[in-house]
N, C-alpha and C positions, 0 to 999 in steps of 0.2 A: 459593568457587564463585559465579559470577554467572549468574542465570537470565534476566535481562532485558537486552536490548541497550542500553537507555537507561542502565543502571547500570554497564555494562561499561567497564573502563579501556581496552579495545581498540576497542569500537564506540560507546561513549557520546559521545565528542567529534564523531563523524560525525552522530549522530542527534539530538542536542539541544545547545543552547547552555549554556555554563557559567553564565550569568546565571540561566537557568530552572532549572538543576540546583540552584543555590544557594537559590532560592526554596523548593524542595520538599525540601531537605536535612533530615535528622532534627533537627539542631541548630536549624534555623529553625522546625520544628514545635514543639519544646519551648519555644522563646522565645515563639511565638505562644500556646501554652497558658498560659504564665505571664502574658502580657499579658492574656489573657482573665480569668484568676483575679484579677489586680490590678484590672481594670475592674469586675468583679463586686463586689469588696470596696469600691471607691470608691463605687459606686452604693448599696450597702447601708449604708455608713457615712454617706452623705449623708442617709439616711432614719432614721438612728439604730438600725439593726438589728445592726450589728457595731461593735466598737471602732474608733475613729478612727485608731488606730495600725496597723491590719492592712494597709492598702494598702502603706505604706512597708516594712513587714516582709516582705511578699511580694516587693516589688521588690528587696530587699536579699539575697535568697537566693542562695547560690552556684550556679554553673552545674551542671546536672544531667548525669548520665552516661547518654547515650542507649543505649549497649550494655547497661548493667546493667538499665535499665528494660526494654529489649527482651527480655532473658532472662526477666524475670518476667512480661512480657506473654504469653509462651508458656503460662503457667499461668492468668493472669487473662482472657485473650482480648482485652483492650483495654488500651492503654498508660495510660489515665487513672488506673487504680487504683494501679499502682506510682508513677506520677507524683505523685498526691495524697499518698501516704504519704511520699515523699521530701521533698516541700515541708513537710509537717506536722512532720517530724523537725527541720527547721531553724527552726521557729517556737516562741516561748515558749508555755508551757502555756495561758496565758490567751487566747492568740490562736488556737492550734491548733484549738480547738473551734468557732471561728467561720469557719474557712477552708472554702471550697467550699459554703457554706450554701445549701441549697435546690436546688443544681444537680445534674445527673446527668452521667454519662459522656458521653453523646452531645452535650449542650450544649457541653461544653468542646471535644470533638473537632470538631464541626461549625463552631463559631465560630472556632476556631483555623484550620481549613481555609479559611474565608472570608477571614480576615486574610491568608492566603497567596495566595488568588486575586486579591486586590486588586493587589499588585505584579506578579503573573503576567499579569493583563489589561493592565496598563500596558506591560509588555514587548511583548505582542502588538500593542497599539495603536501603539507606536513603529515596529515593523517594518511594519505595514500602511501607515502614513503614508509611510514611505520607499519602499515598493513602489509606492504610488499616484503618488508624485512621479516616480519613475524611469520608470514606464510612460507617464506623461503626457509626459515629455520625449521618450521614444522614439517615441511615436505622433506627436507634433508634428514631429519630425525627419524622419519618413518618411511624412508626410501625402500626399505626391505620388509616392512610390516605387512603381511598378507591380510587381505580382507575381501569381502564379497563385492563383486561388481554387479550393479543392478541396472536393468533396463525395464521400463514400464513398471517400476517398483518391484520387479520380480528378480530373484537370483539369476544371474546370467553366467558369468565366468569369474575366476579369481583375478584380482589385480593387487595393488598395494595401496595402503592408505596414503602413502607419500604421493602416489600418482593422483589420487582423488584430490589431495590438497593442491597439487601442481596444476590441476585444471582450474581450481579457484584462482590460483596465483596468476595463471596466464590470462584469465578473464579480467582480473583487475589491472594487469599490466597493459593489456591492449587498450583499455579505456584511459588509463593514466597517461599513456604515451601521447595522447592528443592534447594534453593540457597546455604545452607551450604554444600550440597553434590557436587554441581558444584564447589564451592571453593576448596573442598578437592581434587577433580579430576583434576582441571586445574592448581592449584597453586603448580606446581612441577618443579624442576630444570632439565635442560637438559645439560648433560656433558658426551659425549660419544666418541669424536674424530671422525676421518674421516669415519670409517665404523661401529662405534658403540661399539668397544671393548676397547677403551682408551689404545690401545697398546703402545703408546708412554710413558705411565706412568707405564707400566709393572704391577707388583703385587700390586703397590700402587693405581691403578686405582679406585677400589671400595671405599677405604678409602678417597681418594680425593673427590669423588662424595659426600659421606656422609658429609664430612666437608664443602664442597662447599655449599650444600643445607642448612646446619645448619647456615652458615654465612648469608645467604639470608632469613632465616626464611621460607624456602620452603620445600615441601616434596621431596622425591626421588623415583625412580622407580627401579624395579629389573633388567631391561634391557633397552637399548636405546629406546627412543620414536621418533627418527627421522622420521620413516615411520609408526609409530602407531599414527594416528591422530584422534583417537576417542575423545580425550579430547577436541580438538578444535571443532570437529563436534558437540559434545554434548553441548558445550557452545553456539555455534551458534544456535542450535536447541532450546535450552532453551530460548535464547533471543527472538527467533521468537515466542515462546509460550507466553512470557511476552507481546509481542506486540499483540498477538491474544487475550489475556485476556482483555487488555484495549480497544482493538478494538471492542470487543463485547459490552462493555459499550458505546463506542462512537457511534456505530451503532444505539443502542436504543435511545441515547440522540439526535442524529441528527434527527431521525424521530419524537421524542417527541417535538422537537423545531419547526417543520414545522408549517406553518400558520394554516393549517386545524386542527392540533392536539393542539398545543399551551400549552402543559402541563408543560413544563420546558423551561428554557432559560440559555444559558451559562452566566457566570458572566459578568456583564457589565463593560467595560473599554472604555472610550471615544476614538473614532477613530478605535476601533477594530471591525472587522467583517463587515465593510462597503463595499459599492460598488462604483466603479468609475463612474457609470452611474445612480445608484438609491440611493438617499440619505436616504431612509427609511430602507434600508436593515440592518439586524443584522445576518450575516451569522455565522454558527457554526464553527468558526475557529479552536478551540481546537480539535473538532471531525475530522476536515479535516486533520490536522497535524498527528493525531494518525492513521487515516485510510490510509493515504499515506505512512506512515512509515511501517505499516503492509504489505501493498501491495508490497513494495520494498524488504522487509525482506526475502521473500520466495526464491528469486533468490540467495541472499547471503548465506542463510543456505544451499542451494543446492550445491554451490561451495565448502563449507566446507565438505559436505558429499562426494563429488567427490574426494576431496583431500585425502581421506582415501585409494584410489586405487593408491598406491605408488609402483613404480618399484624398486625391490631389496633394496639396502641400501641408495639410494638417487635418487629421481625421477627428471625428467626434467619437470618443470612447475607446478606440482601438489602442492608442498609446496609454491611456489611463488604465486600461485593463491590465497592462503589464505590471502595474504597481501591486496588483493582487497576486502576482505569479512568481516573479523572479526572486524577491527576498524570501518568500516561503520555501522555494526550492533549495536555496542555500541553507536555510534553517533545517530542513528535513535531511539534507545531505550531511550536515554537521553532526546531527544526532546519530544517523545511521553509521557514519564512518567511525565515530567514537565507539559504538558497540562492535563494529567489525574489527576494530583494532584490539579490543578486549578479547575477542574470540581468537584472532590470529596469534596473539601473544600468550594466551592462557588456557586454550582449550585442553580439557582433560581427555586423554585417549586411553581406552581399555583394550589393549592388544589381545588379551586373553579372550575377551568376549568376541572380538573379531574372529579369532581362530575358531571359537566354538560355533559361531554362526556359519562359518564355512562348512562345517560338518552337519549343519542343521537339516539339510535335505538329503542326507544319506548318499552323498557323492554326486548328486545331479549337477552340481556346479562344474563338474569335470566332463559333462556329456559331450561338449564340443571337442575337447581333446581326445576323448575316447573314439568318437566318430572319425576323427582324423587318423588315428592309429589304425582303425579297422579299414578305413578307405584305401589304405595302401595295398590291401589284398583283395578286397571285394568291390571296390569302386565307391565313389563318393555317395551316390544316390542310395545304393543298397545299404551302405554303412549308416547313413542318416536315418533311414527307415528302421533299421535294426535297433539303433540306440533310442529312437523315439518309442518303439515298442517296449524296450527295456525300461525306459523312464516311466511308462504307464504301469509296469509291473512293480516298480519301486514305490509308486504312490499307493498302489493297491495293497501291497504286502508289507511295506515298511522295511524291506530288506535293502542293503546297500547296493548301489548301482554296480559296483565292481563285482559283487557276488552274483548278481543277476546275469551280467554279461558273461562271466566265466562259466556259467552253467549252460550257456547257449552253444549249440554245435557250431554255428557260423563263426563264433569267436575263438574256437579252439586253434591253438598254435600262434595266436597273436599276443605279443608281449604287451600287456596293459599297464604294467607298473609305471612307465613314463607318463601315461595319461593322467595319473592321479598324483603326480609329483608337483608340488607348488613351485619348485625351483625355476622352471621355464617362465612362469607367469611373473615371478619376482624379477627375473633377469630382463624380461621384455619391458617391464615398466620403468626400470632404472634410468635408461638414457633419456626418456621423455621428462622425467623429473629433473634431470640435470639441465636439459635444454630450457625448461621453464624457469629455473632458477637463474640461469645465465641471462635470459631475456629480461627478467625482473631487475637484475643488477644493472643492465643497460638503461632501463627505464628510470631507475632510481638516480642514476647519474644525470639523466636528462632533467629530472625534476629538481636536482640540486643546482642546475645551471641558472644563474640570475636571470630574471625576466628582462626582456628587452635586449 
């Protein structure tokens, strides 16, 4: 039985990438735990606290049975306990006693998770970079493609499709820009012992921690983070904002794909987006995956925030609840970013339909510009009222706004041609497109900088 869509053979491939699923696989977790124990042994051996042969002996242990450890975890409540016993059984007696010295269950689990988060964040960074590149190209290609600007889902004023894409681009950029800080915050080692003081190692505790973190290429903290879970909460919140940024794009695209609008279409792949009942359908599948992931992410991010409320030196349940939240968030993000990348790189744009939709409301899209022209002679308030009255006549009669205004005595002598010219709207949008692309380029350079 499968309880989670991310782990389902049926739904998992839709929801998450295989690469991200591999990062959080049980086998990867056990390998990370062994890596943590070997690093601890090397750090302690370097200080003369354990035999120098222990690190190699740990590295030479045979692969562990995740299913067998899992069955015993049902009794121990944490997998570290059966894991430690299984490794100890493979070590010589003189080394077994030195294994896992000074560490506690949470040290091994948290540091192993951090080791998994490192490649997980690398996968996220690669997809964000590709999305920024794709959206930059799309915005540049349509820098001067006029389309309808919409507020409250209503036609508002003309802008360009490049500007609309640039808004998506800026939204992804501002979230991606925070990734280096997230890495710095979360990629830290945990080694603190049962209550956080590393008492079993005495005065050597701080030195062992620093050597341990260095062995793993991780940062260290001034005091135990067993019950300081801001790092995990911040990471979860950031992942949720990543989903929010691409969900903004997906929301717009799903609407623009609708039959009545028809301005864009998702990249065509035979068999994708169809209906079991309606052969003609091309449903926005990528948008659907993104929006579903964003909807699910809020609950997971909340779990991580709640886990910050930890009792004393080790809570009952709060830390364990994180296991249900952080890996799934990475899974959801991986699937959503894969789909967002496909949209950024392959969205089909119908510029002719965009132009036709500009004319759909008989010139009402230019009402603001017309009011501005009239305001120069009759005042802003009077001009606004006049154009509002004219708009009502357009809706009643179906006549073009320009014709209705030109027939009004109050508009006589006012040159209305510029008000119905798309050139100023296109020109106004261009610099903002350029700025968004420049910002994205800077963020991409930041993402390319090696972590640490």
